[in-house]
LOZARO-764018 format. One record per residue (C-alpha): y, x, z; residue number from 1. Coordinates in Angstrom, 3 decimals. Layout:
BEGIN
R  Y  X  Z  NUM
...
//
This chain:
BEGIN
R  65.447  107.476  73.960  1
R  67.425  105.307  76.240  2
R  66.471  104.707  79.843  3
R  64.700  101.538  80.908  4
R  67.065  98.683  82.203  5
R  66.308  99.548  85.811  6
R  67.089  103.199  85.358  7
R  70.128  102.276  83.288  8
R  71.411  100.090  86.099  9
R  70.868  102.914  88.589  10
R  72.798  105.306  86.348  11
R  75.666  102.789  85.977  12
R  75.960  102.212  89.660  13
R  75.906  105.926  90.516  14
R  78.522  106.718  87.834  15
R  80.663  103.695  88.964  16
R  80.438  104.941  92.607  17
R  81.483  108.488  91.793  18
R  84.289  107.374  89.513  19
R  85.396  104.800  92.018  20
R  85.664  107.446  94.706  21
R  87.834  109.531  92.479  22
R  90.082  106.643  91.647  23
R  90.397  105.681  95.319  24
R  91.431  109.285  96.022  25
R  94.091  108.828  93.359  26
R  95.190  105.517  95.143  27
R  94.135  103.478  92.148  28
R  92.131  100.206  92.014  29
R  88.455  100.757  91.347  30
R  88.396  98.234  88.589  31
R  90.042  100.801  86.334  32
R  87.213  103.217  87.148  33
R  84.628  100.581  86.110  34
R  86.432  100.077  82.680  35
R  86.551  103.824  82.164  36
R  82.791  104.156  82.978  37
R  82.051  101.310  80.520  38
R  84.053  103.019  77.787  39
R  82.446  106.462  78.607  40
R  78.862  105.063  78.573  41
R  79.307  102.590  75.804  42
R  79.595  103.003  71.978  43
R  82.812  104.838  72.287  44
R  81.195  107.439  74.484  45
R  77.646  108.545  75.168  46
R  76.107  105.165  74.138  47
R  73.992  104.973  77.233  48
R  74.592  101.290  77.849  49
R  71.858  99.309  76.115  50
R  70.899  96.529  78.539  51
R  73.708  94.308  77.113  52
R  72.010  91.015  77.765  53
R  71.351  91.792  81.430  54
R  74.822  93.159  82.037  55
R  76.405  90.251  80.210  56
R  74.580  87.704  82.395  57
R  75.702  89.459  85.591  58
R  79.228  89.689  84.178  59
R  79.323  85.963  83.548  60
R  78.078  85.281  87.148  61
R  80.717  87.731  88.390  62
R  83.590  85.903  86.686  63
R  82.172  82.604  88.025  64
R  82.066  83.940  91.527  65
R  85.642  85.361  91.157  66
R  87.046  81.948  90.139  67
R  85.017  80.311  92.941  68
R  86.557  82.585  95.595  69
R  90.106  81.958  94.168  70
R  89.504  78.234  94.514  71
R  88.105  78.751  97.946  72
R  91.244  80.365  99.185  73
R  93.506  77.739  97.712  74
R  93.309  75.027  100.319  75
R  95.774  72.027  100.350  76
R  97.811  73.489  103.254  77
R  98.634  76.542  101.119  78
R  99.566  74.390  98.180  79
R  101.905  72.321  100.359  80
R  103.602  75.415  101.781  81
R  104.161  77.303  98.542  82
R  107.868  76.608  98.969  83
R  110.643  76.256  96.482  84
R  111.338  79.919  95.970  85
R  107.688  80.765  95.201  86
R  107.373  77.704  92.876  87
R  110.659  78.450  91.047  88
R  109.867  82.193  90.869  89
R  106.361  81.651  89.685  90
R  107.161  79.100  86.990  91
R  110.245  81.075  85.925  92
R  108.302  84.268  85.491  93
R  105.464  82.410  83.567  94
R  107.999  80.820  81.181  95
R  109.994  84.020  80.561  96
R  106.850  86.146  79.910  97
R  105.172  83.560  77.617  98
R  108.344  82.938  75.424  99
R  109.632  86.513  75.158  100
R  106.205  87.996  75.111  101
R  105.173  85.682  72.268  102
R  108.151  86.643  70.185  103
R  107.675  90.287  70.928  104
R  103.976  90.218  69.966  105
R  104.837  88.460  66.658  106
R  107.319  91.208  65.923  107
R  104.524  93.650  66.468  108
R  102.678  92.103  63.529  109
R  100.055  89.935  65.303  110
R  99.047  86.450  64.277  111
R  100.465  83.437  66.127  112
R  97.108  82.672  67.853  113
R  96.643  86.229  69.024  114
R  100.323  86.322  70.097  115
R  99.813  83.177  72.186  116
R  96.702  84.430  73.907  117
R  98.090  87.861  74.715  118
R  101.485  86.440  75.795  119
R  99.785  84.035  78.207  120
R  97.559  86.961  79.407  121
R  100.714  89.069  80.203  122
R  101.917  86.413  82.760  123
R  99.087  86.843  85.277  124
R  99.184  89.376  88.181  125
R  96.181  90.539  90.167  126
R  95.969  88.664  93.390  127
R  93.175  90.977  94.549  128
R  95.184  94.216  93.933  129
R  98.459  92.814  95.281  130
R  97.118  91.430  98.466  131
R  95.092  94.641  99.088  132
R  98.200  96.871  98.552  133
R  100.498  94.636  100.704  134
R  97.816  94.571  103.340  135
R  97.454  98.325  103.398  136
R  101.231  98.609  103.746  137
R  101.221  95.875  106.474  138
R  103.691  93.796  104.457  139
R  101.741  90.603  103.899  140
R  103.713  88.900  106.630  141
R  107.083  90.179  105.457  142
R  109.505  87.877  103.608  143
R  108.778  89.435  100.213  144
R  104.990  89.546  100.953  145
R  105.004  85.779  101.727  146
R  106.983  84.981  98.626  147
R  104.745  87.174  96.433  148
R  101.585  85.407  97.785  149
R  103.284  82.094  96.946  150
R  103.853  82.804  93.267  151
R  100.493  84.496  92.968  152
R  99.116  81.011  94.040  153
R  101.224  79.494  91.244  154
R  99.728  81.970  88.733  155
R  96.198  81.244  89.939  156
R  96.715  77.547  89.172  157
R  98.289  78.392  85.867  158
R  95.415  80.587  84.730  159
R  92.950  77.876  85.533  160
R  95.046  75.271  83.569  161
R  95.415  77.748  80.703  162
R  91.647  78.263  80.492  163
R  91.074  74.460  80.521  164
R  93.649  73.921  77.807  165
R  92.129  76.633  75.568  166
R  88.597  75.430  76.186  167
R  89.724  71.908  75.025  168
R  90.632  73.543  71.694  169
R  87.323  75.247  71.019  170
R  86.351  72.677  68.361  171
R  89.793  72.846  66.729  172
R  91.236  75.512  64.479  173
R  94.143  76.469  66.713  174
R  96.356  77.791  63.999  175
R  95.797  74.856  61.726  176
R  95.985  71.959  64.286  177
R  98.721  69.458  63.234  178
R  100.842  67.439  65.533  179
R  98.376  64.651  65.778  180
R  95.569  67.015  66.550  181
R  97.565  68.565  69.416  182
R  98.321  65.101  70.879  183
R  94.653  64.104  70.645  184
R  93.596  67.346  72.362  185
R  96.276  66.925  75.048  186
R  95.221  63.313  75.673  187
R  91.613  64.289  75.905  188
R  92.383  67.122  78.385  189
R  94.499  64.862  80.617  190
R  91.821  62.230  80.629  191
R  89.135  64.661  81.600  192
R  91.350  66.333  84.235  193
R  92.012  62.923  85.815  194
R  88.311  62.121  85.731  195
R  87.534  65.456  87.446  196
R  90.270  64.874  90.084  197
R  88.755  61.418  90.957  198
R  85.167  62.777  91.226  199
R  86.253  65.827  93.256  200
R  88.272  63.656  95.642  201
R  85.332  61.415  96.349  202
R  83.001  64.438  96.836  203
R  85.544  66.201  99.076  204
R  86.177  63.035  101.233  205
R  82.705  61.552  101.637  206
R  79.937  63.996  100.535  207
R  80.703  67.662  100.830  208
R  81.671  67.706  104.508  209
R  78.304  66.364  105.568  210
R  76.310  68.590  103.160  211
R  78.188  71.746  104.121  212
R  77.808  70.972  107.872  213
R  74.052  70.608  107.364  214
R  73.835  73.839  105.378  215
R  75.974  75.795  107.875  216
R  73.195  75.536  110.435  217
R  71.878  78.638  108.647  218
R  74.306  81.340  107.509  219
R  71.844  82.497  104.741  220
R  71.439  78.907  103.595  221
R  75.223  78.394  103.519  222
R  75.695  81.409  101.291  223
R  72.917  80.213  98.881  224
R  74.442  76.660  98.844  225
R  77.888  78.085  98.004  226
R  76.551  80.172  95.124  227
R  74.407  77.256  93.880  228
R  77.406  74.817  94.074  229
R  79.720  77.296  92.270  230
R  77.268  78.001  89.491  231
R  76.272  74.404  89.145  232
R  79.906  73.205  88.638  233
R  80.501  76.129  86.359  234
R  77.690  74.977  84.071  235
R  78.857  71.355  84.450  236
R  82.457  72.269  83.552  237
R  81.305  74.016  80.406  238
R  79.183  70.919  79.473  239
R  82.200  68.708  80.070  240
R  84.357  70.592  77.618  241
R  86.346  72.627  80.142  242
R  85.070  76.170  80.844  243
R  82.659  77.841  83.279  244
R  85.746  79.417  85.022  245
R  87.416  76.118  85.562  246
R  84.301  74.533  86.949  247
R  83.878  77.440  89.268  248
R  87.424  77.131  90.438  249
R  87.012  73.467  91.253  250
R  83.770  74.270  93.099  251
R  85.634  76.731  95.366  252
R  88.624  74.374  95.777  253
R  86.244  71.498  96.918  254
R  85.153  73.635  99.841  255
R  88.564  75.079  100.672  256
R  89.382  72.388  103.198  257
R  86.116  72.722  105.142  258
R  85.964  74.631  108.463  259
R  83.370  76.895  106.907  260
R  85.737  78.298  104.186  261
R  86.280  81.683  105.941  262
R  82.622  82.199  106.537  263
R  81.713  81.552  102.958  264
R  84.551  83.732  101.690  265
R  83.528  86.631  103.889  266
R  80.039  86.606  102.584  267
R  80.980  86.135  98.954  268
R  83.567  88.866  98.759  269
R  81.132  91.734  98.489  270
R  78.984  89.833  96.026  271
R  82.079  89.141  93.970  272
R  83.056  92.854  93.878  273
R  79.519  93.921  92.987  274
R  79.146  91.451  90.171  275
R  82.662  92.112  88.811  276
R  81.634  95.761  88.407  277
R  79.355  94.636  85.597  278
R  82.070  92.513  83.985  279
R  84.364  95.492  83.605  280
R  81.529  97.908  82.613  281
R  80.505  95.305  79.999  282
R  84.115  95.056  78.870  283
R  84.454  98.875  78.508  284
R  81.073  99.140  76.740  285
R  82.247  96.552  74.053  286
R  85.423  98.492  73.206  287
R  85.538  101.178  70.629  288
R  87.892  104.132  70.452  289
R  89.123  103.138  66.975  290
R  90.121  99.750  68.275  291
R  91.848  101.185  71.281  292
R  93.631  103.898  69.250  293
R  94.954  101.331  66.718  294
R  96.453  99.283  69.630  295
R  97.927  102.151  71.616  296
R  101.457  101.692  70.137  297
R  101.736  97.894  70.812  298
R  100.131  98.425  74.227  299
R  102.869  100.866  75.157  300
R  105.591  98.422  74.093  301
R  104.069  95.517  75.994  302
R  103.453  97.676  79.041  303
R  107.156  98.461  79.293  304
R  107.831  94.798  78.862  305
R  105.609  93.917  81.727  306
R  106.635  96.852  84.020  307
R  110.345  96.109  83.602  308
R  110.821  92.551  82.314  309
R  108.640  90.780  84.833  310
R  110.280  92.339  87.942  311
R  113.744  91.766  86.512  312
R  113.222  88.009  85.945  313
R  111.862  87.670  89.520  314
R  114.808  89.528  90.843  315
R  117.221  87.359  88.829  316
R  115.626  84.098  90.102  317
R  115.478  85.181  93.661  318
R  119.067  86.551  93.619  319
R  120.286  83.253  92.170  320
R  118.432  81.437  94.978  321
R  120.194  83.398  97.645  322
R  117.955  86.383  98.551  323
R  119.034  89.995  98.976  324
R  118.309  92.434  96.132  325
R  115.920  94.367  98.390  326
R  113.711  91.369  98.892  327
R  113.836  90.435  95.193  328
R  112.994  93.989  94.162  329
R  110.006  94.311  96.484  330
R  108.698  90.870  95.487  331
R  109.240  91.566  91.719  332
R  107.280  94.802  91.820  333
R  104.185  92.660  92.589  334
R  104.223  91.156  89.015  335
R  104.768  94.509  87.247  336
R  101.167  94.434  85.970  337
R  98.536  92.184  84.385  338
R  95.338  91.165  86.145  339
R  91.619  90.915  85.733  340
R  92.290  87.269  84.885  341
R  94.279  88.377  81.792  342
R  91.135  90.196  80.430  343
R  88.877  87.232  81.461  344
R  91.258  84.905  79.589  345
R  91.280  86.801  76.322  346
R  87.485  87.456  76.559  347
R  87.105  83.668  76.806  348
R  89.225  83.368  73.659  349
R  86.742  85.624  71.769  350
R  83.860  83.493  73.008  351
R  85.662  80.291  71.739  352
R  86.290  82.068  68.369  353
R  90.118  81.860  68.629  354
R  90.867  85.684  68.671  355
R  89.021  88.866  67.744  356
R  88.162  92.028  69.711  357
R  91.512  93.618  68.842  358
R  93.292  91.215  71.109  359
R  90.857  92.233  73.883  360
R  91.426  95.826  73.248  361
R  95.216  95.373  73.377  362
R  95.029  93.426  76.557  363
R  92.714  95.879  78.235  364
R  95.017  98.881  77.312  365
R  98.067  96.988  78.783  366
R  96.008  96.333  81.890  367
R  95.001  99.968  82.320  368
R  98.617  101.205  81.876  369
R  100.410  98.508  83.981  370
R  97.860  98.560  86.861  371
R  97.905  102.237  87.099  372
R  101.692  102.599  87.121  373
R  102.454  99.446  89.212  374
R  100.122  100.573  91.981  375
R  102.228  103.678  92.562  376
R  105.408  101.514  92.181  377
R  104.273  99.222  94.945  378
R  102.953  102.085  97.183  379
R  106.332  103.842  96.988  380
R  108.459  100.690  96.670  381
R  110.947  101.498  99.492  382
R  111.659  104.934  98.120  383
R  112.033  103.441  94.616  384
R  114.504  100.922  95.902  385
R  116.598  103.679  97.558  386
R  116.957  105.428  94.123  387
R  117.762  102.205  92.195  388
R  119.804  100.248  94.808  389
R  123.234  101.007  93.325  390
R  122.177  99.498  89.958  391
R  120.598  96.397  91.471  392
R  123.751  94.814  93.084  393
R  123.995  92.572  89.990  394
R  120.859  90.687  91.301  395
R  122.439  89.806  94.649  396
R  125.054  87.184  95.483  397
R  128.018  88.041  97.601  398
R  126.505  85.968  100.350  399
R  122.683  85.888  100.236  400
R  122.736  82.553  102.018  401
R  119.047  81.622  101.795  402
R  117.858  84.847  103.487  403
R  120.634  84.578  106.102  404
R  119.428  81.138  107.091  405
R  116.411  82.832  108.723  406
R  118.745  85.065  110.769  407
R  119.995  83.917  114.089  408
R  123.759  84.074  113.670  409
R  124.392  83.567  117.456  410
R  122.692  86.912  117.960  411
R  124.274  88.601  114.937  412
R  127.096  90.194  117.026  413
R  125.457  90.128  120.446  414
R  125.612  93.280  122.377  415
R  122.338  95.166  122.894  416
R  121.592  98.167  124.973  417
R  118.128  98.344  123.304  418
R  116.930  97.287  119.852  419
R  113.113  96.835  119.545  420
R  111.788  96.959  115.929  421
R  108.468  95.226  115.383  422
R  107.504  91.977  117.234  423
R  103.714  92.642  117.403  424
R  101.800  92.498  120.575  425
R  103.316  95.682  121.944  426
R  106.806  95.092  120.829  427
R  107.017  91.472  121.905  428
R  105.740  92.293  125.416  429
R  108.154  95.191  125.660  430
R  111.133  92.898  124.705  431
R  110.038  90.298  127.149  432
R  109.728  92.796  130.112  433
R  113.019  94.473  129.254  434
R  114.741  91.003  129.290  435
R  113.036  90.117  132.516  436
R  114.568  93.284  134.086  437
R  117.997  92.220  132.997  438
R  118.314  94.721  130.164  439
R  120.298  93.550  127.095  440
R  117.528  93.861  124.511  441
R  117.244  92.316  121.038  442
R  114.079  92.315  118.860  443
R  113.889  92.768  115.066  444
R  111.047  91.711  112.844  445
R  110.503  91.052  109.018  446
R  108.115  87.991  109.509  447
R  110.310  84.926  109.189  448
R  107.691  82.670  110.808  449
R  107.341  85.009  113.786  450
R  111.191  85.118  114.105  451
R  111.346  81.252  114.267  452
R  108.599  81.252  116.902  453
R  110.405  83.702  119.120  454
R  113.685  81.677  118.709  455
R  111.864  78.566  119.911  456
R  110.695  80.616  122.953  457
R  114.332  81.597  123.729  458
R  114.096  85.236  122.844  459
R  116.876  86.961  120.761  460
R  114.992  88.226  117.692  461
R  116.776  89.090  114.457  462
R  115.081  88.749  111.130  463
R  115.357  91.724  108.786  464
R  113.750  94.788  107.206  465
R  113.866  97.923  109.439  466
R  114.108  100.163  106.328  467
R  117.091  98.322  104.761  468
R  120.421  100.063  105.544  469
R  122.353  96.982  104.432  470
R  120.576  94.979  107.112  471
R  120.994  97.676  109.798  472
R  124.791  97.536  109.189  473
R  124.682  93.863  110.480  474
R  123.198  95.017  113.799  475
R  125.335  95.989  116.858  476
R  124.395  99.675  116.392  477
R  127.630  101.167  117.760  478
R  126.989  99.540  121.164  479
R  123.257  100.240  121.130  480
R  121.978  103.068  123.382  481
R  118.289  103.152  122.396  482
R  116.334  101.985  119.334  483
R  112.555  101.529  120.083  484
R  110.221  101.246  117.088  485
R  106.762  99.796  117.448  486
R  106.091  99.825  113.624  487
R  102.536  100.933  113.049  488
R  103.026  103.216  110.079  489
R  104.533  106.674  110.352  490
R  106.259  106.314  106.888  491
R  107.969  103.192  108.095  492
R  109.239  104.912  111.187  493
R  110.549  107.849  109.131  494
R  112.262  105.399  106.771  495
R  113.819  103.607  109.810  496
R  115.078  106.896  111.146  497
R  116.681  107.763  107.842  498
R  118.242  104.350  107.545  499
R  119.684  104.678  111.101  500
R  121.237  107.963  110.328  501
R  122.638  106.619  107.019  502
R  124.218  103.727  108.993  503
R  125.920  106.151  111.354  504
R  123.785  105.372  114.407  505
R  124.383  108.035  117.133  506
R  122.116  106.757  120.022  507
R  118.544  107.736  120.798  508
R  115.395  106.652  119.124  509
R  111.883  106.084  120.647  510
R  108.741  105.440  118.724  511
R  105.326  104.093  119.851  512
R  102.458  105.865  118.144  513
R  98.654  105.346  118.066  514
R  97.382  108.961  117.940  515
R  98.327  112.575  118.400  516
R  98.809  113.173  114.666  517
R  101.569  110.491  114.575  518
R  103.026  111.885  117.771  519
R  103.356  115.355  116.417  520
R  104.836  113.957  113.141  521
R  107.384  111.846  114.939  522
R  108.339  114.754  117.214  523
R  108.899  116.928  114.186  524
R  111.039  114.276  112.528  525
R  113.505  114.368  115.373  526
R  112.491  111.340  117.419  527
R  113.862  111.563  120.937  528
R  111.006  109.925  122.833  529
R  107.411  109.261  121.713  530
R  105.058  106.857  123.501  531
R  101.330  107.270  122.880  532
R  100.041  103.621  123.396  533
R  96.447  104.603  124.073  534
R  97.259  107.543  126.359  535
R  99.842  105.565  128.289  536
R  97.318  102.555  128.718  537
R  94.533  104.948  129.774  538
R  96.755  106.579  132.346  539
R  97.871  103.241  133.792  540
R  94.333  101.868  133.780  541
R  93.137  105.050  135.618  542
R  95.824  104.704  138.232  543
R  94.929  101.033  138.857  544
R  91.130  101.683  139.095  545
R  91.713  104.533  141.589  546
R  93.999  102.265  143.655  547
R  91.253  99.565  143.641  548
R  88.585  102.086  144.695  549
R  90.714  103.283  147.621  550
R  91.442  99.692  148.710  551
R  87.657  98.822  148.674  552
R  86.978  101.979  150.662  553
R  89.583  101.135  153.258  554
R  88.368  97.543  153.561  555
R  84.755  98.557  154.062  556
R  85.363  101.498  156.501  557
R  84.969  101.055  160.276  558
R  88.388  100.578  161.959  559
R  88.007  103.571  164.378  560
R  85.921  106.007  162.414  561
R  86.978  108.429  159.750  562
R  85.262  108.113  156.366  563
R  82.668  110.636  155.428  564
R  84.284  111.285  152.162  565
R  87.655  110.514  150.577  566
R  88.266  108.872  147.238  567
R  90.661  111.018  145.362  568
R  94.057  109.290  144.761  569
R  94.786  108.161  141.285  570
R  97.417  109.852  139.223  571
R  100.923  108.964  140.133  572
R  102.756  106.817  137.623  573
R  104.876  108.986  135.411  574
R  108.437  109.118  136.455  575
R  110.837  107.981  133.709  576
R  112.826  110.572  131.994  577
R  116.604  110.720  132.658  578
R  117.259  109.389  129.168  579
R  114.441  106.829  129.243  580
R  115.252  103.295  128.175  581
//
């Protein structure tokens, strides 16, 4: 006997939670855990998943919400600022993967239609996973992080266009379509896209701002409206000959320019993650071990192609455009995987009758392999670059001119008694106060936009990666007495210390830490001076409060009488060490 649907859902959620905790412990995305649970509890495992209709409905809603959130994040300002490098890299990687992937899959014995679907699926990288990993590493605002987000936007646009194109072929035998049939399909698709653009432009300009403003008077109502709008346009998109996914994307995009975008996105993110759980469980439950076993060999070949080929083409394009090999390598690793969109795309092909379940099994295996391995590659990207750096010089021009444009050449050889790495709130204030005291201090940061802002304010801030020995060689290290790091992560500080030693720096190093654990780790690593931000701030605040209490007491005491009690003096400000900067 199988459990009732309610009990079955409870079992699925509990199993997914436990498996997800294990995979998080292994530093893996939880979506892999969901697929594994689907396989384990499906026909290939214990056959406990029986509520297929209910799970399938939730899975379809989950995919709809996923595309809605993608469209919601893609406002017109982001599209305008994608930049030439992100556009060139994104389109170049798409073209390379589709062409060479298609040929490779044909050589593996697949049919042309299946080869086309899987080749297109191999081009997409997971925006959710990449943004999460870069955010955890605090690299979203770095140069390679900004470029990666840029070509992920290009991929998000490409996946929607691919879904629309394949949906337009649902009444056509793809493999048997003649030239006239393709032309007819293309003309029909272009006509419907133009009609959709006109309708959405009118709605975004005249209707939606007023409707959303009225709904936003209640946060609960705003959420319900967003879900209703996304599902309605998904159903309308399917009726119009596109797909539910394309309609949901347009629904999100239509709200992306409203001032309520962030509020809607924040409320939908949890719902999206919950519903996508059922999509991946449903996916795993539909796969059979015989299918997966038959596709294991081709999946290994295609995984190597994605893990190595995609990063190499990104590095080649970025190197040609004038970026350092380190920037190209770190950005390239973000495409060393396929995404949840890849699986959604192939699953849509099964629904349209274009491909069979073997294509889905192959894509799922490639996804499991590449997501698992690329996660560790991104987490340990800097260490991996150090190992491979000597063999990557071919991907860098003699003069990486485009990256050097961001650097301030006037400060390139300027003398500096102190270098401050990290222009966050603490680092920027430290630099400003040092300059105000007449100290020759120069800042360093890896966010190109922040560097430009500080230049406009008249502060000498260099653009570069603190962990890159090649960049450190361009700094005036021989004349620098102190290096102060305000980088938030202990791993980054250890990498900086290693890079400084590699570059021959003989001065002293100070690090700002957030807790006692970091303080002990930095002291053990050989740091000369450790500043605990919270301890120092609390000590200064205590001193100022005690001074204020004493002043109030003196002001309120009679001129000729002694006070009945004395306010204890605050702690004296710590005297700077003899080697303090």
